[in-house]
C-alpha positions in Angstrom: 22.3 -35.8 -34.1 25.0 -32.9 -33.6 23.8 -29.9 -31.6 26.4 -27.1 -31.4 24.4 -24.3 -30.5 21.6 -23.8 -27.8 20.2 -20.9 -26.0 19.3 -21.6 -22.3 17.9 -19.8 -19.3 19.7 -20.0 -16.1 18.9 -18.6 -12.7 20.7 -19.0 -9.3 18.8 -19.5 -6.4 17.4 -16.9 -4.0 18.7 -16.8 -0.4 16.3 -17.6 2.3 14.4 -15.1 4.6 15.8 -14.3 8.1 13.5 -14.8 11.0 12.2 -12.0 13.2 12.0 -13.4 16.5 12.8 -12.4 20.3 13.8 -14.4 23.2 11.1 -14.8 25.9 12.0 -15.9 29.3 10.1 -16.0 32.6 12.3 -13.6 34.4 14.0 -11.5 31.6 11.9 -8.5 30.7 13.8 -7.6 27.4 15.0 -10.9 26.1 16.5 -9.4 22.8 16.4 -10.7 19.2 17.2 -14.5 18.6 16.0 -15.0 14.9 18.5 -16.8 12.5 19.4 -15.8 9.0 18.4 -17.2 5.8 20.4 -19.8 4.0 22.3 -19.4 0.7 20.7 -20.1 -2.7 22.4 -22.5 -5.0 24.8 -21.6 -7.8 24.8 -22.4 -11.5 28.1 -24.2 -12.3 29.3 -25.0 -15.7 31.6 -28.1 -15.8 33.8 -29.4 -18.6 32.9 -33.1 -19.5 35.8 -34.3 -21.5 33.9 -37.3 -22.8 31.1 -35.2 -24.7 31.5 -33.3 -27.9 27.8 -32.0 -28.2 25.1 -29.9 -26.5 22.4 -32.5 -27.3 21.6 -32.8 -23.6 20.1 -29.1 -23.8 18.0 -29.5 -27.0 14.8 -30.1 -25.3 15.2 -28.6 -21.9 16.0 -24.9 -21.7 15.3 -23.5 -18.3 17.7 -24.3 -15.4 17.0 -22.9 -11.9 19.2 -23.6 -8.8 17.3 -24.2 -5.5 16.5 -21.5 -2.8 17.9 -21.3 0.6 15.9 -22.2 3.5 14.2 -19.6 5.9 15.9 -18.9 9.2 14.0 -20.0 12.4 13.9 -18.9 16.1 16.6 -19.7 18.5 19.2 -18.5 16.1 18.7 -21.5 13.8 20.1 -20.6 10.2 18.3 -21.7 7.0 19.5 -24.5 5.0 21.9 -23.9 2.0 20.8 -24.9 -1.4 22.8 -27.4 -3.5 24.6 -26.1 -6.5 23.2 -27.0 -10.1 26.1 -28.4 -12.2 25.7 -28.4 -15.8 28.2 -30.5 -17.9 29.3 -28.9 -21.1 31.8 -30.2 -23.8 35.3 -28.6 -24.0 35.3 -25.6 -26.3 32.0 -24.3 -25.3 31.6 -20.5 -25.5 29.2 -18.9 -23.0 27.8 -15.6 -24.3 25.4 -13.1 -22.9 22.0 -13.4 -25.0 21.2 -9.7 -25.0 24.7 -8.1 -25.7 26.4 -11.3 -27.4 29.5 -10.6 -25.3 31.5 -13.7 -24.4 31.4 -14.5 -20.6 33.5 -17.6 -20.6 35.3 -19.9 -23.0 35.2 -23.3 -21.4 38.5 -24.7 -22.9 40.6 -27.1 -21.2 43.7 -25.0 -20.8 
């Protein structure tokens, strides 16, 4: 079966929450903040796959969401960065905004 037009929903991951934490030591009355930042959320990446010529892989699955970043922790520990979600598409794929129909990217080999 040849599929040449699909409508999918993609969403990049959210960043993690930062941590509100204060240093506590026995003889330090005002220790100061030591909370870590949240990790970065994953990106959506469209990659040209030269061996394919159809969008059949996206016939049944319509929603693609990248992972969220991890939350920060005490002792200035940063949250984990989420992996990117890579979607292979055939050469010549045109990515459009569903609402306006405006071309976002033409996925050609040149």
